[in-house]
C-alpha positions as CSV (number, residue, x, y, z in Angstrom):
1,X,0.0,0.0,0.0
2,X,1.8,3.1,-1.2
3,X,1.5,6.3,0.7
4,X,0.9,8.5,-2.3
5,X,-2.8,7.9,-3.1
6,X,-3.9,7.8,0.5
7,X,-3.8,11.5,1.1
8,X,-6.8,12.5,-1.1
9,X,-9.1,14.7,0.8
10,X,-12.6,16.0,0.7
11,X,-13.8,18.8,2.9
12,X,-17.2,18.0,4.3
13,X,-19.0,20.7,6.2
14,X,-20.7,24.0,6.0
15,X,-19.7,27.3,7.6
16,X,-21.3,28.0,11.0
17,X,-22.2,31.4,9.7
18,X,-23.7,32.6,6.5
19,X,-22.1,35.2,4.2
20,X,-24.5,37.9,3.3
21,X,-22.8,39.6,0.4
22,X,-19.4,40.8,-0.8
23,X,-19.2,44.5,-0.3
24,X,-16.0,46.5,0.2
25,X,-12.8,46.2,-1.8
26,X,-9.4,46.8,-0.3
27,X,-6.1,47.1,-2.1
28,X,-2.8,46.2,-0.3
29,X,0.7,47.3,-1.3
30,X,3.1,44.3,-0.9
31,X,6.8,44.1,-1.7
32,X,5.6,42.2,-4.8
33,X,3.0,44.8,-5.9
34,X,-0.6,45.7,-5.3
35,X,-3.1,43.0,-4.3
36,X,-6.9,43.4,-4.2
37,X,-9.1,41.8,-1.6
38,X,-12.9,41.4,-1.1
39,X,-14.9,41.7,2.1
40,X,-17.2,39.0,3.2
41,X,-19.7,39.7,6.0
42,X,-20.8,37.0,8.4
43,X,-23.0,36.9,11.5
44,X,-19.9,36.9,13.7
45,X,-17.5,39.1,11.8
46,X,-16.0,39.9,8.5
47,X,-13.2,38.4,6.4
48,X,-11.2,39.9,3.7
49,X,-10.1,37.3,1.2
50,X,-7.3,37.8,-1.4
51,X,-7.5,35.2,-4.1
52,X,-5.1,33.9,-6.7
53,X,-1.9,35.7,-5.6
54,X,1.1,34.5,-7.6
55,X,4.1,33.6,-5.4
56,X,6.5,32.4,-8.1
57,X,7.0,32.7,-11.9
58,X,4.7,30.4,-13.9
59,X,6.4,26.9,-14.1
60,X,6.1,26.8,-17.9
61,X,8.4,26.0,-20.7
62,X,12.0,26.0,-19.5
63,X,10.8,26.4,-15.9
64,X,8.9,23.1,-16.0
65,X,10.8,20.5,-13.9
66,X,12.8,23.3,-12.3
67,X,12.8,24.9,-8.9
68,X,10.3,27.7,-8.6
69,X,11.8,31.1,-9.5
70,X,11.0,34.2,-7.5
71,X,8.5,36.4,-9.1
72,X,9.9,39.9,-8.5
73,X,7.6,42.9,-8.6
74,X,4.5,42.9,-10.8
75,X,2.9,45.9,-12.4
76,X,-0.8,45.1,-12.5
77,X,-3.0,44.7,-9.5
78,X,-3.3,41.0,-8.6
79,X,-6.5,39.4,-7.2
80,X,-8.8,41.6,-9.3
81,X,-11.2,38.7,-9.9
82,X,-13.2,37.2,-7.0
83,X,-13.1,33.8,-8.7
84,X,-10.9,31.1,-7.3
85,X,-7.6,30.4,-9.1
86,X,-6.8,27.1,-10.7
87,X,-5.4,24.0,-9.1
88,X,-2.1,22.6,-10.4
89,X,-2.4,20.2,-13.4
90,X,-3.4,16.7,-12.2
91,X,-5.3,13.6,-13.0
92,X,-9.0,13.6,-13.0
93,X,-10.3,12.0,-9.7
94,X,-13.8,10.7,-9.8
95,X,-15.0,12.1,-6.4
96,X,-17.2,15.1,-5.7
97,X,-15.1,18.2,-5.2
98,X,-12.2,16.6,-7.1
99,X,-13.7,15.8,-10.4
100,X,-14.4,19.3,-11.5
101,X,-11.4,21.2,-10.3
102,X,-10.2,24.0,-12.7
103,X,-6.6,23.1,-13.6
104,X,-3.7,24.9,-15.2
105,X,0.0,24.3,-15.3
106,X,0.4,28.0,-14.4
107,X,-0.8,27.3,-10.9
108,X,1.7,28.7,-8.3
109,X,-0.9,30.8,-6.5
110,X,-1.9,31.3,-2.9
111,X,-4.9,32.7,-1.1
112,X,-5.0,34.9,2.0
113,X,-7.9,35.2,4.5
114,X,-7.8,38.1,7.0
115,X,-10.2,38.6,9.9
116,X,-11.8,42.1,10.3
117,X,-9.9,45.1,9.1
118,X,-6.6,44.9,7.1
119,X,-3.9,46.9,8.8
120,X,-0.1,46.5,9.1
121,X,-0.4,47.3,12.8
122,X,-2.4,44.2,13.7
123,X,0.5,41.7,13.9
124,X,-1.7,38.6,13.7
125,X,-0.4,35.0,13.8
126,X,-0.4,33.3,10.4
127,X,-1.4,29.7,9.5
128,X,-0.3,28.3,6.1
129,X,-2.3,25.3,4.9
130,X,-0.7,22.6,2.7
131,X,-3.3,20.5,1.1
132,X,-3.4,16.7,0.9
133,X,-4.1,14.5,-2.1
134,X,-1.4,11.9,-2.1
135,X,1.0,14.3,-3.9
136,X,-1.3,13.7,-6.9
137,X,-4.6,15.7,-6.4
138,X,-6.2,18.7,-4.9
139,X,-5.6,22.4,-4.6
140,X,-5.4,25.2,-2.0
141,X,-8.5,26.8,-3.4
142,X,-10.7,24.0,-2.2
143,X,-10.2,24.9,1.4
144,X,-12.2,27.8,2.8
145,X,-10.8,28.6,6.3
146,X,-13.3,31.2,7.5
147,X,-14.0,29.0,10.6
148,X,-10.3,29.3,11.7
149,X,-10.1,33.0,10.6
150,X,-13.1,34.1,12.5
151,X,-13.0,31.7,15.4
152,X,-9.3,32.2,16.2
153,X,-8.6,35.7,14.9
154,X,-5.7,34.5,12.7
155,X,-4.7,35.0,9.1
156,X,-4.9,31.8,7.1
157,X,-3.0,31.2,3.8
158,X,-3.9,28.3,1.4
159,X,-1.4,27.4,-1.3
160,X,-0.9,25.3,-4.4
161,X,2.1,23.2,-5.2
162,X,3.0,21.1,-8.3
163,X,1.7,17.5,-8.2
164,X,2.3,14.1,-9.7
165,X,5.1,13.9,-12.3
166,X,5.3,17.7,-12.6
167,X,6.0,18.0,-8.9
168,X,8.0,14.9,-8.0
169,X,9.5,13.3,-11.1
170,X,13.3,12.7,-10.7
171,X,16.0,11.5,-13.1
172,X,18.5,11.5,-10.2
173,X,20.5,14.2,-11.9
174,X,21.1,17.8,-10.9
175,X,19.3,18.9,-14.1
176,X,16.1,17.1,-13.0
177,X,16.5,16.3,-9.3
178,X,12.8,16.2,-8.3
179,X,11.0,17.5,-5.2
180,X,9.7,20.5,-7.2
181,X,6.4,20.4,-5.2
182,X,8.3,20.8,-1.9
183,X,10.3,23.6,-3.4
184,X,7.0,25.3,-4.3
185,X,5.8,25.0,-0.7
186,X,9.1,26.6,0.4
187,X,8.8,29.4,-2.1
188,X,5.2,30.1,-0.9
189,X,6.5,30.3,2.7
190,X,9.3,32.7,1.5
191,X,6.6,34.9,-0.1
192,X,4.6,34.9,3.1
193,X,7.7,35.9,5.1
194,X,8.4,38.9,2.7
195,X,4.8,40.1,2.3
196,X,2.4,39.0,5.1
197,X,3.1,42.2,7.1
198,X,1.2,44.2,4.5
199,X,-1.9,42.2,5.4
200,X,-1.4,42.6,9.2
201,X,0.4,39.3,9.7
202,X,3.4,38.5,11.9
203,X,6.2,36.8,10.0
204,X,7.6,35.6,13.3
205,X,4.5,33.7,14.2
206,X,3.8,31.4,11.3
207,X,2.4,27.9,11.7
208,X,2.4,25.4,8.8
209,X,-0.3,22.7,8.9
210,X,-1.6,20.1,6.6
211,X,-3.4,16.7,6.3
212,X,-2.3,13.4,4.9
213,X,0.2,14.2,2.1
214,X,-0.1,17.8,3.4
215,X,0.8,16.5,6.9
216,X,3.7,14.6,5.4
217,X,4.8,17.7,3.6
218,X,4.7,19.7,6.8
219,X,6.7,17.1,8.6
220,X,9.3,17.0,5.8
221,X,9.6,20.8,5.8
222,X,10.5,20.6,9.5
223,X,13.3,18.2,8.7
224,X,15.0,20.6,6.4
225,X,17.3,22.8,8.5
226,X,17.6,25.5,5.9
227,X,13.9,26.3,6.4
228,X,14.7,27.8,9.8
229,X,12.9,31.2,10.1
230,X,10.2,30.4,7.6
231,X,7.8,29.1,10.3
232,X,7.9,28.7,14.1
233,X,5.3,25.9,14.6
234,X,3.9,22.9,12.7
235,X,0.9,20.6,12.8
236,X,0.9,17.3,10.9
237,X,-2.6,15.8,10.6
238,X,-2.8,12.1,9.6
239,X,0.6,12.1,7.9
240,X,4.2,12.5,8.9
241,X,7.7,11.9,7.5
242,X,8.3,8.7,9.5
243,X,6.1,6.6,7.3
244,X,8.7,4.3,5.6
245,X,7.1,4.6,2.1
246,X,7.2,8.4,1.9
247,X,10.6,8.5,0.3
248,X,10.8,6.8,-3.0
249,X,13.4,4.2,-3.7
250,X,16.0,4.6,-6.5
251,X,15.1,1.5,-8.4
252,X,11.4,2.5,-8.5
253,X,12.3,6.1,-9.5
254,X,14.2,4.7,-12.4
255,X,11.5,2.3,-13.4
256,X,8.7,4.9,-13.4
257,X,10.8,7.6,-15.1
258,X,11.7,5.2,-17.9
259,X,8.1,4.3,-18.3
260,X,7.1,8.0,-18.5
261,X,9.9,8.9,-21.0
262,X,8.9,6.0,-23.2
263,X,5.2,6.9,-23.1
264,X,5.9,10.6,-24.1
265,X,8.6,9.8,-26.7
266,X,11.4,11.4,-24.7
267,X,13.5,8.3,-24.2
268,X,17.0,7.7,-25.7
269,X,17.7,11.4,-26.3
270,X,21.4,11.0,-25.7
271,X,21.9,13.0,-22.4
272,X,19.9,14.4,-19.6
273,X,19.8,17.9,-21.0
274,X,18.2,16.7,-24.2
275,X,15.7,14.6,-22.2
276,X,14.8,17.6,-20.1
277,X,14.3,19.8,-23.2
278,X,12.0,17.2,-24.7
279,X,9.9,17.0,-21.4
280,X,9.7,20.8,-21.3
281,X,8.5,21.2,-24.9
282,X,5.7,18.6,-25.1
283,X,2.1,19.5,-24.2
284,X,1.5,19.1,-20.5
285,X,-1.4,16.8,-21.3
286,X,1.0,14.3,-22.6
287,X,2.5,14.0,-19.2
288,X,-0.7,13.9,-17.1
289,X,-2.4,11.5,-19.5
290,X,0.6,9.1,-19.7
291,X,-0.9,6.9,-17.0
292,X,-4.5,6.0,-16.3
293,X,-6.1,6.2,-12.8
294,X,-6.0,2.4,-12.7
295,X,-2.2,2.6,-13.1
296,X,-2.0,5.3,-10.5
297,X,-3.8,3.2,-7.9
298,X,-2.4,-0.4,-8.3
299,X,-4.0,-3.2,-6.3
300,X,-2.8,-4.0,-2.8
301,X,-1.0,-7.2,-4.0
302,X,1.7,-5.3,-5.9
303,X,4.7,-3.8,-4.1
304,X,5.6,-1.6,-7.0
305,X,3.7,1.6,-7.6
306,X,5.5,2.8,-10.7
307,X,3.3,5.8,-11.5
308,X,2.5,7.6,-8.2
309,X,4.8,10.2,-7.0
310,X,6.5,10.9,-3.7
311,X,9.5,12.9,-2.5
312,X,13.0,11.6,-3.0
313,X,16.5,11.9,-1.6
314,X,17.8,14.7,-3.8
315,X,20.9,15.6,-1.9
316,X,19.8,19.1,-1.3
317,X,16.5,19.4,0.4
318,X,16.5,15.8,1.5
319,X,20.0,14.3,2.1
320,X,19.0,11.0,3.6
321,X,15.9,8.8,4.0
322,X,14.2,10.8,6.8
323,X,11.4,8.1,7.0
324,X,13.6,6.1,9.4
325,X,14.2,7.3,12.9
326,X,17.8,8.3,13.4
327,X,19.5,9.6,16.6
328,X,17.7,12.6,18.0
329,X,21.1,14.4,17.8
330,X,21.2,14.0,14.1
331,X,21.4,17.2,12.1
332,X,18.1,16.6,10.4
333,X,16.3,17.1,13.7
334,X,18.0,20.3,14.8
335,X,15.4,22.7,13.3
336,X,12.5,20.3,14.0
337,X,13.2,20.0,17.7
338,X,13.5,23.8,18.0
339,X,9.8,24.5,17.0
340,X,6.5,23.6,18.7
341,X,5.0,20.5,17.1
342,X,1.6,18.9,17.1
343,X,0.7,15.6,15.4
344,X,-2.4,13.4,15.5
345,X,-4.6,10.8,13.8
346,X,-8.1,9.4,13.7
347,X,-9.0,6.0,15.2
348,X,-10.3,4.7,11.9
349,X,-7.5,5.8,9.6
350,X,-7.7,2.3,8.0
351,X,-10.8,3.1,6.1
352,X,-8.4,3.6,3.2
353,X,-8.0,-0.2,3.1
354,X,-11.6,-1.0,2.2
355,X,-11.6,1.9,-0.3
356,X,-8.6,0.5,-2.2
357,X,-9.7,-3.2,-2.3
358,X,-10.5,-3.4,-5.9
359,X,-12.9,-5.8,-7.6
360,X,-10.1,-8.1,-8.8
361,X,-9.0,-8.8,-5.2
362,X,-12.6,-9.2,-4.0
363,X,-13.3,-11.7,-6.8
364,X,-10.1,-13.7,-6.2
365,X,-10.8,-14.0,-2.4
366,X,-14.5,-14.4,-2.9
367,X,-15.8,-11.6,-0.7
368,X,-17.6,-8.3,-0.9
369,X,-16.1,-5.4,0.9
370,X,-19.5,-4.2,2.0
371,X,-19.9,-7.4,4.0
372,X,-16.4,-8.2,5.2
373,X,-12.7,-8.3,4.6
374,X,-11.2,-11.8,5.3
375,X,-8.0,-12.4,7.3
376,X,-6.4,-13.8,4.1
377,X,-6.2,-10.3,2.7
378,X,-4.0,-9.2,5.6
379,X,-1.9,-12.4,5.8
380,X,-1.4,-12.9,2.1
381,X,-1.3,-9.4,0.8
382,X,-1.1,-6.4,3.2
383,X,1.4,-7.8,5.7
384,X,3.8,-9.5,3.1
385,X,3.9,-6.4,0.9
386,X,4.5,-4.1,3.9
387,X,7.4,-6.3,5.0
388,X,8.8,-6.6,1.5
389,X,8.8,-2.8,1.1
390,X,10.2,-2.2,4.6
391,X,12.6,-5.0,5.3
392,X,12.7,-7.4,2.4
393,X,11.4,-11.0,2.1
394,X,11.1,-12.0,5.8
395,X,8.0,-14.3,6.1
396,X,8.3,-14.7,9.8
397,X,7.7,-10.9,10.3
398,X,4.7,-11.0,8.0
399,X,3.3,-13.9,10.1
400,X,3.9,-11.9,13.3
401,X,1.8,-9.1,11.9
402,X,-0.9,-11.6,10.8
403,X,-1.0,-13.1,14.2
404,X,-1.1,-9.7,16.0
405,X,-4.1,-8.4,13.9
406,X,-6.1,-11.7,14.1
407,X,-9.4,-11.4,15.9
408,X,-11.0,-14.2,17.9
409,X,-14.4,-12.5,17.9
410,X,-16.5,-12.3,14.7
411,X,-16.3,-11.4,11.1
412,X,-16.9,-7.7,11.7
413,X,-14.2,-7.5,14.3
414,X,-11.7,-9.3,11.9
415,X,-12.6,-6.9,9.1
416,X,-11.8,-4.0,11.3
417,X,-8.6,-5.6,12.4
418,X,-7.5,-5.8,8.7
419,X,-8.2,-2.1,8.3
420,X,-6.6,-1.3,11.7
421,X,-3.2,-2.6,10.4
422,X,-3.3,-0.2,7.5
423,X,-4.1,2.8,9.8
424,X,-1.4,1.8,12.3
425,X,1.5,1.5,9.8
426,X,0.5,4.3,7.6
427,X,-0.4,7.0,10.2
428,X,-0.7,6.1,13.9
429,X,2.7,4.5,14.6
430,X,4.7,7.0,12.4
431,X,3.0,9.8,14.4
432,X,4.0,8.2,17.7
433,X,7.5,7.8,16.4
434,X,8.1,11.4,15.3
435,X,6.4,12.8,18.5
436,X,8.9,10.8,20.6
437,X,11.8,12.1,18.5
438,X,10.5,15.6,19.0
439,X,9.9,15.3,22.8
440,X,12.9,13.3,23.9
441,X,15.0,15.5,26.3
442,X,13.6,18.6,24.6
443,X,13.4,21.6,26.8
444,X,13.2,24.1,23.9
445,X,9.8,23.3,22.3
446,X,6.5,21.7,23.2
447,X,4.9,18.5,21.8
448,X,1.2,17.7,21.5
449,X,-0.7,14.6,20.3
450,X,-4.4,14.1,19.5
451,X,-6.7,11.3,18.5
452,X,-10.0,12.0,16.9
453,X,-12.7,9.5,17.6
454,X,-15.8,11.5,16.6
455,X,-17.2,10.0,13.4
456,X,-18.3,12.4,10.7
457,X,-21.9,12.6,9.5
458,X,-20.5,12.9,6.0
459,X,-17.5,10.5,5.9
460,X,-14.7,10.9,3.4
461,X,-15.5,8.7,0.5
462,X,-19.1,8.2,1.4
463,X,-20.8,6.1,4.0
464,X,-18.6,3.2,5.1
465,X,-19.6,-0.5,5.3
466,X,-21.9,-1.3,8.2
467,X,-19.2,-3.3,9.9
468,X,-16.6,-0.4,9.9
469,X,-15.9,1.4,13.2
470,X,-14.1,4.6,13.8
471,X,-13.5,8.1,12.5
472,X,-12.0,7.6,9.1
473,X,-9.1,9.2,7.3
474,X,-10.0,12.7,6.1
475,X,-12.9,13.1,8.5
476,X,-11.1,15.8,10.6
477,X,-11.0,18.3,7.7
478,X,-14.7,19.3,8.1
479,X,-13.9,20.4,11.7
480,X,-11.9,23.4,10.4
481,X,-12.7,24.0,6.7
482,X,-15.6,24.4,4.4
483,X,-15.9,23.1,0.8
484,X,-18.9,24.8,-0.8
485,X,-19.0,22.3,-3.7
486,X,-20.1,19.6,-1.3
487,X,-23.2,20.2,0.8
488,X,-24.8,18.3,3.6
489,X,-28.1,16.7,2.6
490,X,-30.9,17.9,4.9
491,X,-31.2,14.5,6.6
492,X,-27.6,14.7,7.6
493,X,-27.8,18.2,9.2
494,X,-29.6,16.8,12.3
495,X,-26.4,15.0,13.2
496,X,-24.2,18.1,13.2
497,X,-24.9,19.4,16.7
498,X,-22.1,17.4,18.4
499,X,-19.8,18.0,15.4
500,X,-20.3,21.7,15.4
501,X,-19.4,21.9,19.1
502,X,-16.3,19.8,18.5
503,X,-15.4,22.0,15.5
504,X,-15.5,25.1,17.8
505,X,-13.1,23.5,20.2
506,X,-10.8,22.2,17.4
507,X,-10.7,25.7,16.0
508,X,-9.7,27.1,19.4
509,X,-7.1,24.4,19.9
510,X,-5.5,24.9,16.5
511,X,-5.5,28.7,16.6
512,X,-4.3,28.8,20.2
513,X,-1.4,26.6,19.2
514,X,-0.7,28.9,16.2
515,X,-0.6,32.0,18.5
516,X,1.0,30.7,21.6
517,X,2.7,27.3,20.8
518,X,0.2,25.7,23.2
519,X,-3.4,24.6,22.3
520,X,-4.7,25.3,25.8
521,X,-6.9,28.3,26.7
522,X,-9.8,29.3,29.0
523,X,-12.6,28.1,26.8
524,X,-11.4,24.5,26.0
525,X,-10.7,21.4,28.1
526,X,-7.1,20.9,29.2
527,X,-4.8,19.3,26.7
528,X,-1.7,17.7,28.3
529,X,1.6,18.0,26.5
530,X,3.3,14.9,25.1
531,X,6.4,13.5,26.8
532,X,8.3,10.3,26.2
533,X,7.4,8.8,29.6
534,X,3.6,9.3,29.8
535,X,2.9,10.0,26.1
536,X,-0.3,11.8,27.0
537,X,-2.7,12.9,24.3
538,X,-6.2,14.5,23.9
539,X,-9.1,12.5,22.6
540,X,-11.2,14.8,20.4
541,X,-14.8,13.7,20.7
542,X,-17.9,14.8,22.6
543,X,-17.0,15.1,25.4
544,X,-13.2,15.7,25.0
545,X,-11.1,13.4,27.2
546,X,-7.4,12.4,27.5
547,X,-5.4,9.2,27.3
548,X,-1.9,7.9,27.6
549,X,0.5,5.8,25.4
550,X,-1.6,5.4,22.3
551,X,-1.4,1.8,20.9
552,X,1.8,0.7,22.6
553,X,1.8,-3.0,21.4
554,X,1.3,-2.0,17.8
555,X,3.9,0.6,18.1
556,X,6.4,-1.8,19.6
557,X,5.8,-4.4,16.8
558,X,6.0,-2.0,13.9
559,X,8.9,-0.1,15.4
560,X,10.9,-3.4,15.6
561,X,10.2,-3.9,11.9
562,X,11.1,-0.4,11.0
563,X,14.4,-0.7,12.8
564,X,15.2,-3.8,10.8
565,X,14.4,-1.8,7.7
566,X,16.8,0.9,8.9
567,X,19.5,-1.6,9.3
568,X,18.9,-2.9,5.8
569,X,19.0,0.7,4.5
570,X,22.4,1.4,6.2
571,X,23.8,-1.9,4.9
572,X,22.7,-1.2,1.3
573,X,24.3,2.3,1.5
574,X,27.7,0.9,2.6
């Protein structure tokens, strides 16, 4: 199960307040030039939104497959249209909110949302959202953060970054090194540093936050020491850099790049410079249409995902495989351990398992995912593939996983156990791991962990099978954002009371953390900090409670396997 596809998000709620009309217009002079914003009025305040602000030169032509280039100063006023800008070029994804995204290769834009009046004197904390989507899908313009802006009195920035091959193809050569999507995120943060004062923001109080692939991106950015000063706090939601599959392997990078070059007729060009020139001159559709959705989401019984994209060790941004836990004294953790950090997950993260069990597997194993998932899927597919990717061919470790996630209860319990393994190794255990790295002997910064157990009335991907239990992957996003293209049916609205109260508390927690480095405040239940001894965390539900040492047995088992994978990695590099 490759990490890439799992981050696809939908935003699933409505704003708690209703916009009446867009009235006033304000123009702001930034270092880059003039930007126009539009006023929105709500029952509990007003928001100025500045839409489609360029933060880098268009990544077209000779700038395709290159680091983003600074934009300099523009002449015309930006943001003159109130329409949302395009998302970066991507594959069509057949889900509401994803299937009708406006796309353009010229996509390096960000959006800024300011509460109340716009004034340089306000010195508001800033939150920069990095969207999920498996490094393949989505866009910053999908996420409307008025809940956070009005509820926490902070500025929120949403941004795009290049996706798929355009963002993460590598030829393992300085001319085409990869990680362009990460470079885009960094360039957006640089723009914020240079310009956010003009909107009333404080460049010394910036929090980056994101979910799934966005959470992984946030985590990766904290592990790049050269990013020091671009942000002071970080929140990784359902995704961190200590998932072993986040960093692509050299042999797979070579295989998928060869396949792409052959499909777009750019293979055997003689040298890298000619190959790059070929890739820069072909229509962008040739690249995004080179693979089908079926090829982008291979079945669980394959350990090779040759088309999906993920970050790579490029020798500049990422100098070693950060997915494996190194010594806390390692240089890669120096910046990370200097900032305040929050990470968390949902108790039903494994919903992605039943979503990705295709018809071929269901037919072969003679089951219907709406009724159950048999143990054989875990023991013959999920566990062996995970072990192969992490350690190599070690059947006894796969059997250990199979035994650990075997239920002695009933079919429903076993189906949930199969999903639980996916949630544990993809999200929950990696989150536990990186939190412990952050908190160990750390007197300079605070660590916080959460677990969401409140199920959404509109779950990501639609209603789950009747047997599935828990709050699924992506179900936290509706607590803090709105996606107008997806609406709650009337029959679902009656279930929103508890969700709306939890949403109010989550908004307070997140924005308190952004402002003070601590989620606690007078109007929310106490959230204990995380330390390596008690490993305390908050349980976000109604009511809100606390717990200690999340899933210790699963963490011990998977950590043992990851450490063996690390030993293999070090051996291979010698």
